[in-house]
C-alpha positions as a printed Julia matrix, in Angstrom:
536×3 Matrix{Float64}:
  52.87   43.75  -20.59
  53.41   43.25  -16.92
  50.96   46.06  -16.14
  48.24   44.42  -18.42
  48.54   40.91  -16.83
  48.45   42.34  -13.17
  45.23   41.27  -11.69
  43.24   44.38  -10.47
  40.44   44.44   -8.07
  37.18   46.32   -9.2
  37.83   49.97   -7.87
  33.93   50.44   -7.07
  34.5    47.75   -4.56
  37.82   49.41   -2.87
  36.07   52.75   -2.85
  32.72   51.57   -1.32
  34.49   49.79    1.41
  36.93   52.32    2.23
  33.9    54.76    2.42
  31.58   52.62    4.68
  34.55   51.44    6.88
  36.2    54.86    7.71
  33.22   56.01    9.71
  31.98   55.14   13.26
  28.44   53.68   12.0
  29.97   50.37   10.67
  31.84   49.6    13.75
  29.19   50.63   16.11
  26.49   48.67   14.19
  28.82   45.57   14.28
  29.31   45.98   18.1
  25.68   46.32   18.61
  24.88   43.4    16.87
  27.3    41.08   18.79
  26.4    42.56   22.14
  22.73   41.94   21.56
  23.37   38.59   20.57
  25.75   37.79   23.43
  23.08   39.27   26.05
  20.26   37.25   24.23
  22.34   34.23   24.58
  23.06   34.79   28.17
  19.39   35.2    29.11
  18.35   32.2    27.01
  21.28   30.21   28.95
  19.66   31.06   32.22
  16.22   30.34   31.19
  17.05   26.87   30.01
  19.19   26.23   33.16
  15.93   26.98   34.95
  13.54   25.22   32.83
  15.59   22.32   32.01
  14.99   20.56   35.52
  11.54   19.74   34.7
  12.69   18.06   31.22
  13.56   14.36   30.75
  16.04   15.7    27.97
  19.81   15.97   29.0
  20.41   19.54   30.23
  23.6    20.11   28.06
  22.08   19.44   24.79
  19.1    21.42   25.62
  21.44   24.6    25.99
  23.3    24.06   23.0
  20.22   23.41   20.77
  18.47   26.58   22.19
  21.36   28.87   21.76
  21.86   27.54   18.29
  18.2    28.3    17.48
  18.32   31.86   19.02
  21.6    32.81   17.5
  20.46   31.61   13.96
  17.11   33.49   14.21
  18.74   36.52   15.4
  21.17   36.45   12.42
  18.41   35.77    9.93
  16.43   38.81   11.51
  19.61   40.85   11.15
  20.14   40.06    7.73
  16.44   40.78    6.45
  16.66   44.11    8.37
  20.04   45.61    7.37
  20.47   44.14    3.8
  17.68   46.24    2.03
  18.74   49.29    3.97
  22.43   48.75    2.64
  21.83   47.92   -1.03
  18.91   49.81   -2.02
  20.74   53.15   -2.21
  23.54   51.66   -4.18
  22.6    52.8    -7.54
  19.9    55.14   -6.76
  21.97   57.36   -4.48
  24.81   57.89   -7.31
  21.76   59.27   -9.57
  20.28   61.58   -6.86
  23.78   63.17   -6.27
  24.01   63.43  -10.15
  27.27   61.29   -9.93
  26.08   58.32  -11.99
  27.15   60.1   -15.34
  30.55   60.29  -13.87
  30.7    56.67  -13.1
  29.45   55.88  -16.56
  32.25   57.94  -18.06
  34.97   55.91  -16.52
  36.49   52.91  -18.43
  34.4    50.42  -16.16
  31.54   48.65  -17.85
  27.73   49.16  -16.5
  28.0    45.44  -15.53
  31.5    46.27  -13.58
  29.68   49.0   -11.88
  26.78   47.12  -10.95
  28.94   44.09   -9.61
  31.39   46.46   -7.55
  28.04   47.89   -5.88
  26.76   44.51   -5.15
  29.91   43.03   -3.63
  30.67   46.11   -1.63
  27.18   46.09   -0.07
  27.03   42.4     0.56
  30.52   42.42    2.0
  29.42   44.4     5.24
  26.59   42.01    5.6
  28.87   39.15    5.31
  31.11   40.78    7.91
  28.04   40.95   10.29
  27.22   37.4     9.79
  30.61   35.77    9.78
  31.65   37.9    13.1
  28.92   36.15   14.8
  30.43   32.38   13.96
  33.04   32.5    17.1
  30.0    33.18   19.27
  27.92   30.61   17.87
  30.7    28.18   17.92
  30.35   28.21   21.91
  27.32   25.73   21.43
  29.6    23.04   20.59
  30.71   23.13   24.24
  27.28   22.08   25.23
  26.52   19.79   22.44
  23.32   18.83   20.67
  24.43   20.4    17.52
  26.77   18.96   14.68
  28.88   21.34   12.48
  26.62   20.36    9.62
  23.5    21.88   11.36
  25.51   25.3    11.49
  26.83   24.77    8.0
  23.2    24.4     6.64
  21.73   27.16    8.8
  24.64   29.49    7.59
  23.92   28.56    3.87
  20.26   29.58    4.17
  21.25   32.92    5.84
  23.72   33.66    3.25
  21.25   32.78    0.67
  18.75   35.16    1.91
  21.38   37.88    2.21
  22.37   37.53   -1.45
  18.69   37.36   -2.62
  17.52   40.32   -0.92
  20.7    42.12   -1.65
  20.14   41.51   -5.44
  16.38   42.39   -5.29
  17.11   45.71   -3.41
  19.96   46.48   -6.01
  17.19   45.71   -8.68
  14.78   48.03   -6.99
  17.4    50.66   -7.05
  18.35   50.61  -10.47
  14.85   50.38  -11.53
  13.19   52.97   -9.58
  16.16   55.41   -9.33
  14.96   56.85   -6.05
  16.33   55.48   -2.63
  13.25   56.13   -0.57
  11.03   54.15   -3.09
  13.45   51.16   -3.55
  13.92   51.01    0.26
  10.19   51.13    0.93
   9.27   48.52   -1.76
  12.17   46.4    -0.61
  10.97   46.39    3.0
   7.41   45.56    1.87
   8.62   42.6    -0.2
  10.53   41.39    2.98
   7.19   41.88    5.32
   5.32   39.81    2.68
   7.71   37.14    2.56
   8.1    36.89    6.53
   4.57   37.4     7.66
   2.34   37.38    4.4
   3.18   33.97    3.63
   2.49   32.67    7.25
  -0.96   34.55    7.12
  -1.71   32.9     3.66
  -0.82   29.44    5.06
  -2.67   29.92    8.4
  -5.83   31.28    6.67
  -5.67   28.51    4.34
  -5.86   25.85    6.79
  -8.67   27.43    8.54
 -10.89   27.99    5.44
  -9.91   24.37    4.21
 -10.2    22.87    8.03
  -7.21   20.71    6.85
  -3.55   21.16    6.93
  -2.46   23.7     3.98
   0.16   22.38    1.47
   3.8    23.27    2.39
   4.52   24.93   -0.75
   3.01   28.16    0.55
   5.84   28.66    3.01
   8.55   27.72    0.24
   9.37   31.6    -0.02
   9.45   32.25    3.55
  13.03   32.91    4.78
  12.24   31.99    8.46
  10.53   28.79    7.27
  13.68   27.96    5.4
  15.73   28.31    8.51
  13.41   26.37   10.85
  13.38   23.67    8.37
  17.06   23.11    8.73
  16.75   23.26   12.5
  13.66   21.33   13.26
  15.48   17.81   12.86
  18.01   19.29   15.6
  15.59   19.98   18.25
  15.07   17.39   21.08
  11.74   15.84   21.28
  11.42   17.04   25.04
  12.35   20.64   25.65
  10.52   21.07   29.0
   9.79   24.7    29.41
  11.11   25.69   26.09
   8.59   23.26   24.15
   6.98   26.5    22.61
  10.38   26.79   20.69
  10.21   23.48   19.35
   6.58   23.74   18.21
   7.35   27.34   16.74
  10.24   25.91   14.47
   8.09   23.0    13.48
   4.99   24.88   12.63
   6.93   27.45   10.44
   9.11   24.79    9.09
   6.17   23.21    7.47
   5.31   20.74   10.1
   1.79   20.95   11.58
   2.34   17.89   13.88
   2.86   20.04   16.74
  -0.88   21.19   16.46
  -2.67   18.22   14.8
  -0.6    15.04   16.08
  -0.25   13.84   12.6
   1.47   10.51   12.41
   4.83    9.95   11.55
   5.69    8.63    8.05
   6.14    4.88    7.85
   7.88    5.03    4.75
  10.08    8.32    4.75
   9.76   12.23    5.26
   9.19   14.75    3.0
  12.15   17.03    1.77
  13.06   19.96    4.29
  11.46   23.26    2.86
  15.09   24.76    2.6
  15.87   22.12   -0.32
  13.1    24.09   -2.37
  13.81   27.71   -1.11
  17.52   27.69   -1.96
  16.87   26.85   -5.44
  13.99   29.49   -5.87
  16.22   31.92   -4.49
  18.88   31.26   -6.63
  16.66   31.44   -9.52
  15.22   34.7    -8.75
  18.77   36.09   -7.81
  20.23   35.17  -11.18
  16.85   36.56  -13.11
  17.07   39.89  -11.36
  20.76   40.24  -11.58
  20.47   39.86  -15.46
  17.77   42.35  -15.49
  19.7    44.71  -13.4
  22.54   44.4   -15.9
  20.5    45.74  -18.6
  18.67   48.49  -16.51
  21.78   50.04  -15.51
  22.7    50.67  -18.93
  22.02   54.45  -20.42
  21.06   53.42  -23.75
  20.16   50.29  -25.78
  19.18   48.33  -22.71
  17.47   45.42  -24.38
  19.82   45.14  -27.24
  21.47   41.69  -26.58
  24.58   40.69  -28.31
  24.51   36.69  -29.23
  27.59   36.14  -26.87
  25.66   37.97  -24.07
  22.46   35.9   -24.87
  24.51   32.58  -25.0
  26.34   33.51  -21.44
  22.77   34.1   -19.91
  21.23   31.06  -21.14
  24.5    29.0   -20.17
  24.15   30.4   -16.56
  20.65   29.51  -16.11
  21.09   25.92  -17.79
  24.01   25.1   -15.44
  22.11   26.54  -12.41
  19.04   24.11  -13.6
  21.43   21.28  -14.02
  23.12   21.85  -10.66
  19.79   21.84   -8.98
  18.49   18.67  -10.9
  21.63   16.67   -9.82
  21.2    17.51   -6.15
  17.81   16.82   -6.16
  18.37   13.43   -7.79
  21.36   12.54   -5.69
  19.33   12.83   -2.59
  16.08   11.29   -3.98
  16.56    8.22   -1.98
  16.46   10.11    1.35
  13.2    11.77    1.02
   9.47   11.27   -0.32
   8.89   12.29   -3.98
   9.09   16.01   -4.51
   5.44   16.24   -5.52
   4.61   15.91   -2.14
   5.42   19.57   -1.65
   2.14   20.45   -3.43
  -0.14   18.12   -1.42
  -1.82   18.51    1.9
   0.27   16.4     4.45
  -3.07   15.52    6.53
  -4.04   12.89    3.96
  -0.65   11.39    3.33
   0.85   10.78    6.65
   3.98   12.46    5.49
   4.56   15.06    8.34
   7.55   14.41   10.26
   6.81   14.12   13.95
   8.98   14.7    17.01
  12.2    13.17   16.65
  15.1    12.77   19.19
  18.3    15.09   19.26
  19.78   12.9    16.2
  21.22   15.06   13.76
  19.85   13.57   10.56
  17.24   14.66    8.11
  16.68   11.3     6.09
  13.81    8.75    6.3
  13.89    6.46    9.4
  11.22    3.77    8.93
   9.79    2.73   12.06
   9.26   -0.96   12.27
   5.87   -2.1    13.31
   5.66   -4.14   16.64
   3.96   -7.32   15.37
   6.64   -8.36   12.77
   9.19   -7.65   15.74
   7.51  -10.09   18.07
   7.04  -12.69   15.15
  10.68  -12.76   14.61
  11.39  -13.03   18.34
   9.33  -16.06   18.46
  11.49  -18.03   16.07
  15.23  -18.07   16.52
  15.54  -19.12   12.96
  15.1   -15.75   11.82
  18.58  -14.7    13.05
  21.99  -15.69   12.01
  25.34  -15.58   14.08
  27.08  -12.23   14.68
  30.16  -13.48   13.12
  28.66  -12.68    9.73
  28.74   -8.89   10.39
  31.85   -6.99    9.93
  33.52   -6.14   13.01
  33.56   -2.19   12.12
  29.86   -2.49   11.6
  29.11   -4.09   14.96
  30.71   -1.02   16.8
  28.66    1.47   14.81
  25.55   -0.76   15.76
  26.38   -0.58   19.35
  27.03    3.15   19.2
  23.46    3.57   17.75
  21.75    1.91   20.62
  23.68    3.82   23.12
  22.88    6.92   21.34
  19.12    5.91   21.32
  19.42    5.12   25.13
  21.26    8.41   26.02
  18.82   10.74   23.92
  15.29    9.19   24.71
  15.19    5.99   26.68
  17.31    7.14   29.66
  14.47    7.56   32.22
  13.46    4.98   35.03
  10.02    5.62   36.42
   9.82    9.04   34.4
  12.45   10.43   36.91
  15.19   12.25   35.03
  18.61   11.15   35.74
  22.02   12.94   35.63
  23.84   11.3    32.58
  26.74   13.52   32.05
  28.86   10.04   32.35
  27.95    6.74   30.87
  29.35    3.55   31.94
  29.33    0.75   29.36
  30.03   -2.69   30.67
  32.63   -4.68   29.11
  30.81   -7.89   28.56
  27.64   -8.56   26.45
  24.43   -9.97   27.89
  21.47  -11.11   25.98
  19.3   -11.53   28.93
  19.13   -7.78   29.58
  16.17   -7.18   26.7
  13.24   -8.99   25.48
  13.03  -12.45   27.43
  12.5   -14.18   24.05
  15.76  -12.86   22.23
  18.11  -15.68   21.52
  20.68  -16.14   24.02
  24.08  -16.16   22.85
  27.21  -16.33   25.05
  28.72  -13.36   26.65
  31.62  -11.64   24.6
  34.15   -9.14   25.96
  34.51   -5.9    24.17
  38.46   -5.74   23.5
  40.29   -2.43   23.79
  40.0    -1.61   20.11
  36.05   -2.12   20.16
  35.72    0.04   23.12
  37.72    3.02   21.5
  35.84    2.4    18.24
  32.44    2.67   20.08
  33.48    5.73   21.96
  34.73    7.48   18.64
  31.32    6.92   17.12
  29.93    8.76   20.1
  32.37   11.51   20.37
  29.91   14.1    19.05
  27.66   13.71   22.3
  28.51   16.04   25.08
  29.14   12.96   27.58
  32.0    11.42   29.15
  31.97    7.5    28.44
  33.75    4.86   30.51
  34.04    1.1    30.92
  33.25   -1.0    33.57
  33.26   -4.71   34.75
  30.15   -6.16   36.37
  31.39   -8.05   39.32
  27.72   -8.58   40.88
  24.21   -7.45   40.55
  25.0    -4.36   42.26
  28.87   -3.82   41.95
  30.37   -2.56   38.97
  34.44   -1.72   38.85
  35.97    0.84   36.83
  38.49   -1.09   34.53
  41.18    2.02   34.74
  40.98    2.76   38.47
  39.7    -0.3    39.86
  37.13    1.61   41.97
  33.48    0.67   42.66
  31.46    3.15   40.67
  27.64    4.11   40.59
  25.64    6.01   38.21
  23.97    5.36   34.83
  25.29    1.67   33.47
  24.29    0.47   30.09
  24.79   -3.32   29.41
  24.6    -4.4    25.8
  23.49   -7.73   24.35
  24.9    -9.54   21.23
  23.91   -8.19   17.94
  21.61  -10.78   15.82
  21.05  -10.28   12.15
  17.33  -10.19   11.32
  16.17  -11.62    7.97
  15.54   -8.1     6.37
  19.04   -6.97    7.13
  18.42   -5.16   10.39
  20.0    -6.0    13.6
  18.52   -6.95   16.9
  20.3    -5.9    20.13
  19.46   -6.09   23.55
  20.37   -3.39   26.08
  19.37   -2.47   29.66
  19.88    0.69   31.62
  20.88    0.19   35.37
  21.28    2.73   38.6
  22.98    0.22   41.03
  21.0    -0.32   43.98
  17.83    1.45   42.63
  16.45    0.13   39.35
  17.1    -1.64   36.25
  15.07   -1.77   32.96
  15.89   -3.21   29.56
  14.39   -3.67   25.96
  15.59   -5.11   22.5
  16.16   -2.38   19.74
  16.14   -3.15   15.94
  19.07   -1.26   14.19
  18.91   -0.74   10.45
  21.32    0.66    8.01
  19.74    4.05    6.64
  21.93    6.0     4.19
  25.08    4.15    5.1
  24.39    5.03    8.93
  23.27    2.57   11.52
  20.42    4.02   13.32
  17.66    2.41   15.75
  14.42    2.03   13.37
  12.25    0.23   16.23
  11.9    -1.7    19.28
   9.97   -4.2    21.0
   7.78   -1.37   22.49
   8.11   -2.87   25.91
  10.51   -2.45   28.92
  11.31   -5.11   31.56
  12.27   -3.81   34.94
  14.14   -5.9    37.42
């Protein structure tokens, strides 16, 4: 009884992994992949250091985002290159060596044999993917990329590996010849990578309009780029071609056409459609493979098998449906994937390096100015929860750090930001209601810094002694550098918050504006501003 209950590992998996890992090839391939990624990352690091001085974007996030983009792209290309070569011979090689009949004579079922071959082949691919994660984690030193960005990119890469692995295994089971299965697998990979891009571009040229985005849904590079585009800074300096390349292949033609930013939301990223498509193809091809591997009665289905297959497909469709329904408030309607974006204004334009992919409606300037002309549109800050106030201030500081940190278009070193400990409504739009200054207590200061901990900057607090003298509250020293003064938050009639803020370089210049901060998907983000700056 103990022997029967003892869990066992599929012997095909054990045999294949031992055979694969005994030789030098597996370790030499792994070493070559990691060395090439390390070398490419170092070269790109030096390039960004050189070109970053011409960009207004902070240098550290540029480095982090560039390395993230390069490593993710290299991992994807490695997957589409190695996966078909590894899995296309899984079943056909046994038939060519005349050992397939011996496998069928074992107590293992045909489905167990197929599962063992698939898992053993993909295990090596996963080893190559996850071995690069420690190297990729170095990007967090530079900032500009959140863990969720890495998780999304990794999800797409793993999904591509599984889909190509199952497809190549299907070809191996169907054709029974390794050469044919390998050639056809790589042909399909080439069509997915380059054929879809050619059709997409040709459609745009012939139509003289932006082609519909669905043409790129099956492209693994487009799926990957659609996860990376929201993380790319809007000003890359000498690396601007990277951003444009990612936006273009991610289904966003704004880089070439200058399409407007949506006023109501953004379309779903392509990978939201690619992952369900790949999942459905994977399930269907795997089910066909389980029938093709049988020596006899391949298409004779028992009612239990039919119910199992139908249940798996129904569960998959249900999960996809729930996922789309639960995120329906973040994106435009899913039917927009079939439209040409040019007529709808649904293309997402350049976004700052804020890590988010939800709709951020931009508030038009006239309503803002109308609200500023009447103080009756505002209510006191006391009606806003204290924790929400800290998040609102953090959203304004994030906006200044990422896009509004230039004075006279001259880049400033903002590795350290100093926040003034007292609010001042006079630093923004002159017609903003003026409330008495408030002092940030220690709890509020710590909370605001905590909301900004993902940024690669140091944040310190200073007291303002005069127009050009600021004192570090911890050391008592007079400091200079980049100093941000925040105003009081004023509740606007539609639920958004108006906050004034100024940017000061002591002894040189100061500028300020007023920002509208709105609650988007339970997060406070800047949704508009007064569109003008006041220099002093």
